[in-house]
C-alpha positions, 0 to 999 in steps of 0.5 A: 370211172365213177364219179366221187361222191361221200356220204356228207354229200348225198345227205346234204342233198338228200339224195337219199334221205332218211325214212320219212323224208323227201329224197331225190331217189323217192322222187325218181322211183316209180319202178314196177320190179324190185329189180328196177329199184335196185338198179335205180339204186345203183345208178344213184350210189355211183354216177358217171364220169364219161361223157359218153356213157352219161349221154347214151344212157340219157338217149335211151331214157329220151327214147322211152319218153318220146315213144311213151312206152309202159312196162310189159312186165307186171309186178307180180310175174316178175317178183314170182320169177325172182323168188322161183329163181332164189330157190337154188337147192338142188333138193327142190328140182322137180324130177320124174322120179317122184310119183304123181300119187306122193305129190298129190298126197302131199298137196292135200296134206300140207299144201306143197307151198315149194311146188306151188312156188315153183310151178307159179314162177315157171308160168310167170317167166314164161308170160314174161318172155312171151310179153317181152317178145311181142314188145320188142316187135312192136318197138322194132320199127321204132329203132333206127340204126343210132337209137341208143336202145337198140344194143338192149333190144338186140340183147333181149332178142338173142336170149328169147331166140335160144333154140331150147326156149322156142317150147316157151311160144309154141303154144297159147295156153300154159297149162303144162302138166308135170312132165312139162314142169319138170323140163321147164324147171330143168331149163329155166332154174338150172341150164340156163340159169345165168341167161335168165337172170341176164334177161330179168336184168335187162327188164329191170333196166327197162323199168328204171329208163320208163320210170325216169322218162315218166318222172321227167314228163311229170315233172318238166324236166330237161335232159342236159347236154354233156361236154367233153371236160376240157370244155370247163363249162357249166351252164344252168338256165332257170335251175330249181329245187325238186321238193319245193312246191313253188320253186324259184329259179335261177341261172347261173354259169361257171366257165374257166374264167369265172368258175367261182361264185361267191354268194351273200345275203341274209340267213333266210334269203335262199342260199342254202336252197340255190346251193342244193338246186345246183348240186340236184342238177349236177348230181342227176346230170352225171347219171344221165337223167333229166335235171329241175331246169330250164336248160342245162350244159355241163362239162364232165367232172370227176366228183362233187363235195359239199359242206352244207349241213355239217353235223358236229363229230361228238364221237371223236370230240371234234369241234365244229370248226375242226370238223369244218376245216377237215372238210375243207381239206378232204376237197383240197386233197382231191383239188391237189390231186388234179380232180375237177370238182364241184364244191359247194360251201355254205357258210364257210367257217362259221364255226369260229370267231369273225375275224379268224373266219374273215381271214380263213374265208378270203384265204381258203376262197382266194385259193379255190378261185385259182383251179380254173378246171373246177366249179365252186360256190362259196357263201358267207355272212361276211361282207367284209370278206367278200369285198376283200376278195373282190380286190383281188379276183376277177375270176370270182363271180359274186352274186347275192339274194336279197332282202326287201323290207315291206315296213318292217318285215323282210321280203325274201325273193329269192332271186339271184342279183349281181354284187355283194348283199349290204342287208343287215336285218338281223335286229329288225327280225329280232325285234319282230319276235318280241325278244327284247321286250320279253326279256325287258319285262322282267328287268324293267330296262328300255329296249336299246336298238 
C-alpha cells in the first residue's frame, strides 16, 4: 500500500518543484542512467507505508554507502542499449539473407544509421553485461546471509548465467562479424527481450541506491528507524531544511500523549520553514531514504497532507477561506476513515476575519487533538486561540519561535521554545520600513503609534 499524498502537499514541500526551482528530487538525483532517474522519480511519486519494505530499502542504500560502491554502467553504454532495445520493429531485425555487398552499398550511400545504432546497442549491452558480471563477483565477499542487497545480487547473477548468454563472455575482444551480430541481435532484442529489460532495470535500481548513498554522505543525512504503526511515535532530533545554506536545526517529538504541536510566532520567525523541514523528513523517511536530521525514529503512517502555501482557486470562483475549508475537509475525511496521517497546517483559517478564525481554529484544532494515532503541526498568529486551547487540552504541545529585538530591529533565532509567543512587533516593522512617514509626507499629519 502506498503512502497517501496529493499535488498540493508535493508543491508545499517542493518535492519536485517547478523548472528552475530547488526540489527535493533534484537534490537526490545524481543518477547516471535515464532508467535510474525514472526509478528515482517513481520512488518519489509513491512513498511507502510498510515498515519492513521501508527498512529493507534503507538497508540496501546503506550497503552501497558503507562500501562506497560505484556504478559499473557508463551513461553512453546504457543509453545506447536502451535506444537499441526500443527498436522493436521486426523489419529492423538483422538477418543472414541480406547480402553483404548490399549492406556496404547502403552504408556508403546513406550511412545506414539504423545498422550502426543496432551494432552500437549490441556492443554496449554486451559490455554492460561483462562489467556487471565482474562487479557482482567483486562484491560477493561483502554479502552475508542477511545483506539486504543479496536478493538483487542473486537475481542479476541468475540472468547473467542464462546458458545462451555465455557466448557474450567467451572472447575478450568485441569485434563480432556480421553473422555474429545477427545471432546476438536475435538473442538480445527478441528472444530474451524481457530478461534483458529486467537486467537493465536492476542496473537502474543500483544507480538510484548509489546516487542516494552519495547524497547522504555529501549532505550529512542519516537513516531513520522505522517502527510499527502501533507505537505512535515520531521523534526528530535536530531536523533541518535541506535547501538552506545555513539551516537552523530543531527537535520535536510526537507521541500518543502529545501528538499535536501548536506553533506560534511572528510571520518571519521561521514557522513555515520548520513545518516544511518536518514534512520533508517524514516524506523521505517513508521512501526509505536518509533524512536531514541528527536522528529520527518514526511509526509508519498512512499519508501526509499539508496546508502551507495554499493558492487561490480562481477557476472555481472559491474564496481563499473556502479553499482552506475544503482542504481541511480533505484532512478530516482521511482521519474519519481511520488513516494515520501527518498533517501540517500553516496559519489555519487566515482567509477570514479574526473572530471567525479564532473560533474555527480552536474548534478544528481541538478535534485534531483527539486523534491519537496521527501527528499534527498547526501554526497560528492568533495568540488567543493558543491560550484557549491550553486551558482544555493537555495533549497539545505548545511551541513558539521567538523574536528578539536588537534596538528597533527584530532578530529571528529560529529555535523552538516551549510555550506561546507573546511577540507583537508588527507596528515596529512597519515603522522601520518608513511606510507611515512616506504616507504622512503628503498629508502633513503627525504619526500615531
